[in-house]
N, C-alpha and C positions, 0 to 999 in steps of 0.2 A: 613544567617544576619537579613532578615527580619522576619523571622522565627514567632516572640513573638510579630506580631500585628495581631489585626483580623481582620476575613474574608473577613470580608464587605470594609478592608480599604487597606489588599492583594491585592483584585482580579481586582480592579479598578486601579490603580497600576504596576500588571503585565501589564495588559490590553496595557497601554498605551506605556510598553515599546515592545510590540510584535508590537505595529500598529507603534510606531520610527524604529525599528527597517525594519519593510517592506517598509517603505517612505523612507529611506536611500539608501535603494540596488534600489527600482520599477526604479529609471530613465533607470544605466545602463546593469541592466535584458533587460527592454522591449527595449532600446536603439537599444542595439545587435539581438532583438526577427529583429527587422526592419531590423539590416544590413543585418543579415540571407534570408531578404524575399526578397530586391533587388537587392541583388547577390548569385544570387544561384548557384551556386562552390563547391563543393565537398569542398575543402582546406577550403572556405573561413566559410564553414558550421563546418566545426572540430573543427578548434581555435575557433570557438564564443560557441561551447559547449564545449569546454573544459575549458574556462571564465567562461562563464554559470555554468558546473557544479562545482566551486573555489569559485560559489560567491552564491547558493545555500547551501553549504555548507556550508561556515563563515557563515553561515543568518539564517543555523538549529543553530549552533552551542550557538550562539547568544543567540537566541529564550531556549537554554538549561538552560543556566546560567541564562537568567532570574525566568525561573522556579528555580532553584535554591537557588535564594535569596528571596522566599517568600515561599519556600514548604520545610518540612522536611522528607517527600515519603522514607520511605528503602525498594530497590531495589535487589531483590533479580535473580537475571540474570545465567542462564542453556546454557550450548551451544556454547557459544563462542569462545574458541577453534579452530583454525583449520579452519574462514574465512580469507579473501584478500582483499585486497584494489583493485590489477586487473582480479581477475573471475565477473567475468556472473551470474548472479545467478535471480531463479524467488521467488518469496516469498509468501509464502501461511497461510491465519489468520487465527482462529475466527477475526470474527468482535460482541463487545460490545457499545462502546459509541465511538462518533469520539475523545477522549481520547485515542482511539487504533496509529493514525498515529500522533499523540506525543509520548510514545511511541515507537514508532517501529524507527523514525527518532534521538528518547534517546540515544538507545541502538546500534547505527548500523551507526549513523556520523561519519567520517570516516573513518571505519572497515570496510565497502565495499564499491560500488560506490554508487552516488547518486541514493535513491526511485523515481521509477519512476509508476504512478502508473491512470489504467482508470477514465474517470470524463465521469456522465452525461451531456451534450453537452452547457446545462441549466447552470451550472460552466462554463463557460467561464467570464459567465457578472458579477461574483461576484466582487465588486470596488478591481482595483490595484489583487489581487490574480489572478483573471481568466487569467487578463493579462502577468504574471507573472509563472503562469502554459504554457501558450501558447508558451511564448516565448523559453522555456528549454523544449521543445515539449511532454508537456502532450500531450495523447491522448485526443479526448475527442469524446466522440460513443455515435447517437442514441439507444437506448437500445429497444429493439424489445422483445413486448413477444410471451409465447409460443400461442398464439393463432392469436395471429397473423403472425409468422412463418407459423402457419397450412393452412388459406386464404392464403399465401402471401411464399411457399415456400421461390421463391426466394432471399428472403433478408438473410434466414441464409445464402448464401454465397455475398451477402453485408456488412455482419455481423466479415466476414471471412476476405474479402477484404480490412472491412476500419483498422481489428485490423495490417493484411500482410501489409499495407500501414502505417500504425501508426509503425510497429517493424524496417523499413525498417531503419524507423531514426536512432535507436539507434546499427545501423550493427559497426559502426565508431570506437568508445568508449563504454570499458568495463558503463556497467549498471547494473541496478536493477531495475529488472519488480515486481511490487506487488499486489495482488491479495487480494480480500475478500472472498474466493470460499460464502461460502452463497446468499451474493449480498445484504444483509441488514442487521439491527443490529441487533444484540436478543435481541426481549423481549418472556414475557413471553405466553405471546399471542401469538403474532406469532409460537412460539412454539406448541400452541395448539391448534389454526388454521388446520398449516401443520402436525399437530397431528408426530409430528419429532419422529424415533425411538429414536434418540439422546436425553440423562439426560440431557447437559450441550450446548446444539449447535442447530442450525438448517440446515436442510437439505445442501445440496452442490447443488453448482450448477457447473460440471467436464465445458459445454462452454467456459466460460474465458479463465482459462489454457490452454484450449485446442486448442484454437485458437491460445493465443498462443503462444504453444508448437507446433502446424502448421506452422507461421510463420516465428518462431526464433529458434527452437528447436537446432538447428543446432550450434548454436552460445553462449547459455545456459550454462554453464562450471556445476551447482548445484541448486538441491531444496534448501529451506529452512524450515523445518515446521515450524512454531511460533504458540505456543500456548500462550495466556496472559491469567492474572488471577485478576481477585479485590478481591477478598475475595466472602461478603455476599449481598455488596452496587455496581452495576456497578454505576463510578462515570461519571457526566457530564462535559463539558468544564471547566465550571466556577470552577467544586469542583476542581479538576485540580488547574486549578492556582491558583486558593484558599489557594492553599496547604490543603484542609479537605482531600487529600488524604493517607492516614497513610502507607501505604503496598500496592506493585504493583511486583506478578510472573510472569515471565515470560522463558518459556520452549522455544529452538532450537533446530531441528534438522536437520543435513545438511545429507541429502541424491543423491546418482547421479541421472543425468537426463542421460538414457541409450536409447541403441535400442525400449525397450520395451511401453518407454510413448512418442516417436514422431511416428507421419500417420498422414494419413489425417481426421479428425476428422468429418467436415461433406462430403463428397465422400469414407470414407469410414466405410460401419456401424461396418461390423466384430472388425474393430479397437476400436469403438466408446464406442461398448457393454465394450467391453476391459475397454475402457480407465479411464469408468464410475465409475464398479466394483473397477478398482481401489483407486480412488477416494471417495469412499465408505467405503476401508478398511482404507486410510487413515483418513475417520472424524474421522471413530472407536475407533482409533485407538487417539486421540487425543481429544475424548470423554473419553477416559481411564488419560490419561493425566491430563486434565483440574481439573479433580474429583479426580485424585493424589495432582496436589497445594493445587486444595480447602481444602483438609484432612490436609496440610500439620501440 
């Protein structure tokens, strides 16, 4: 409707829409989070989480409508067939920009259970959103580096214990757990520094999804392998809300989560090596898929 406006006007108007939408739902979301904290009963938690998931779905739906007002982005999405609102999913995706999260919310909102992802502990202090994420049971993690774990191996077990505790909250209602396997946003400098064997991707970090599958693999039904392509330029958040992104391509593969993907990622060295090899193969396929999308 307002896509004809210049970008320097569309951006602030879009931000205003996002802020008003967030402030509208914030008191109710945090209030339900406090009720869960003060009344830690299973029935209360399940009911509050059901309501919170509906609130979050409406919040995203309004954000999506807000973005449509100011952009004429062409969306090319492949592979949405066969996904269901009542299934339990693990989503893995390449990571290039904060826009990736908006893309995932746009294409999956209302089609699969509300997406929850692991956040750095520092993000708890983001105004308004931090408390909303807390109320919605988003897991906040204190990330340990390989050097820290090498110095104190017990930190690896601490990571899996934290993941397991977070995932226990997801067992009562269908949920989608999302992980950016690269662990950070793609840039050419990071790619060169890593000497990544992939053309369009950073090296994958298997630990994140390995911990999730170790913690709740018996509940997750399917894996959604999502490849996001923006073309030549990776857009910023401001580019997206200002209507500067002309086209977004997304490819989705629905993969089974079978026994070969389940095991003890921390305690079973053979399983860990096998799982890391599987992730590397998945990433090689994703690299080829990204090349295909770029060439279309």
